Residue, then its C-alpha position, 0 to 999 in steps of 0.5 A: m126382183s122375180p123372173v119374168q113368167m112366160a108360158a112355154e106355147t108363148f115363148e115359142d111364138l116368140v122363138r118364130d117370130a125372131l126366126d122370121a126376123l132374122p136377115d134373109w142371108t141366114a136362110p140357106v144355114l137355117e135351113e139345115i139346122a133344127v132350133l130347139v127350146r128347152d127349160q134350162p141347159e143340161p147341169g154342166a153345160a155351161a162353164p161355172g159362173t156363166t148362164l146359158l142362154g143359147i147353144f149351137r151344136g154342130f159344125p160351122v157351115t164355113a168348116r163343112g160346106g153344108r150337111v155330112p150325108g148320114s150325120m145328124p143335123s146341127t141344132i140351135t137350142l134356146y134356153r127359156l128360163p135363163i132368156l126370162a130370168a135375164c129379162r126386166t120385163a116381158d117387153e124385153v123377152p122377144g129382142r133377147v129371144l132375137k139377140v141370142l138366136g142370132h147369136e147362135v145362128g152366127h156361130a152355125m155360119g163360123i162367125g166369131e164373138r168379136r164379130l158377132r159383137e160388131l153385128g150387135w148379136y151379143 
């Protein structure tokens, strides 16, 4: 099976659509997070034998209560090529993007892996 092919611009449109599809209660958190798209994670970013589809970098809102003045904003990065490789068809990509984005937003909100599974964001 060959990976799904999709232009970077098309993928970024799907990310924008996914941001719009997230529940309203995520909006206050997303106002303080930069959402980025990169083709691949940096070498060594994932544990050996794992595939990194996205990552939250920063301090969860529950740990800080808001952005610390003078600090860099928290980021969520979605990795286009690994997400495409995880999909069998182009029709699967929007759902996968939404799931990865939701998962990382959950981390930004301080939600752990078990609760993310229960919410369907895993």
